[in-house]
Each structure stands twice: as C-alpha cells, then as structure tokens.
C-alpha positions as CSV (number, residue, x, y, z in Angstrom):
1,M,5.3,13.9,-14.5
2,R,6.5,15.5,-17.7
3,A,7.9,12.2,-18.9
4,A,4.7,10.4,-17.9
5,E,2.6,13.0,-19.9
6,E,4.9,12.7,-22.9
7,E,4.7,8.9,-22.8
8,G,0.9,9.1,-22.6
9,V,0.7,11.4,-25.6
10,R,3.1,9.1,-27.5
11,R,0.7,6.2,-26.8
12,G,-2.3,8.1,-27.9
13,C,-3.7,9.1,-24.5
14,T,-5.8,12.3,-24.2
15,D,-6.4,12.4,-20.5
16,M,-4.5,11.8,-17.2
17,T,-6.1,11.1,-13.8
18,V,-4.4,10.9,-10.5
19,S,-5.4,10.5,-6.9
20,T,-3.7,11.8,-3.8
21,Y,-4.6,12.4,-0.1
22,T,-5.2,15.9,1.2
23,F,-2.1,15.6,3.4
24,Q,0.1,14.6,0.5
25,A,0.2,16.5,-2.9
26,P,-2.9,18.3,-4.0
27,G,-1.0,21.5,-4.5
28,F,1.6,19.8,-6.6
29,Y,-0.9,18.5,-9.0
30,R,-2.7,21.8,-9.2
31,K,0.6,23.5,-10.1
32,L,0.9,21.0,-13.0
33,G,-2.4,22.0,-14.5
34,F,-4.6,19.2,-13.0
35,R,-8.1,20.2,-11.9
36,E,-9.8,18.6,-8.9
37,T,-12.7,16.4,-9.9
38,G,-13.8,14.9,-6.6
39,R,-13.1,14.1,-3.0
40,T,-13.8,11.1,-0.9
41,P,-13.9,12.0,2.8
42,G,-13.2,9.5,5.6
43,V,-9.4,9.1,5.5
44,P,-8.2,8.8,9.1
45,G,-7.0,12.1,10.6
46,G,-9.8,14.1,9.0
47,H,-8.3,13.8,5.5
48,A,-9.8,13.0,2.1
49,D,-8.8,11.2,-1.1
50,V,-8.7,13.8,-3.9
51,S,-9.1,13.0,-7.6
52,F,-7.6,15.1,-10.3
53,H,-7.9,15.2,-14.1
54,K,-5.8,16.8,-16.9
55,T,-6.3,16.8,-20.7
56,I,-3.0,16.0,-22.5
57,G,-2.0,15.9,-26.1
58,G,-4.2,17.2,-28.9
C-alpha cells in the first residue's frame, strides 16, 4: 500500500479509494489511515461491501 500511495502522489493524485468486504480487510485499511465512507449491504452471509477514502500527497 505504501508503494501504491507513493506512486499515486508521483502521478499527481490527491485521493485514494478502496473497497473491501466486511469479512476481508476493513481493519487493515483503517490502520492505514483510510476512513469509511459507505457500506452496501446484501453480500451473502450477512456481509457488506465497505468503501474507504484517504487523502494522499499535498
């Protein structure tokens, strides 16, 4: 993720967005400084698709 952020900054990006399922990696992204911006329920097994955002660069 660090390399992805660095490459984004190198290319002039100011924001990163990612999506993960509740059974996968929400905690991982929170630890990296991403903030949750939304959830879409209805994933089988009672899970949801979780969207995250982080400002990079600048």
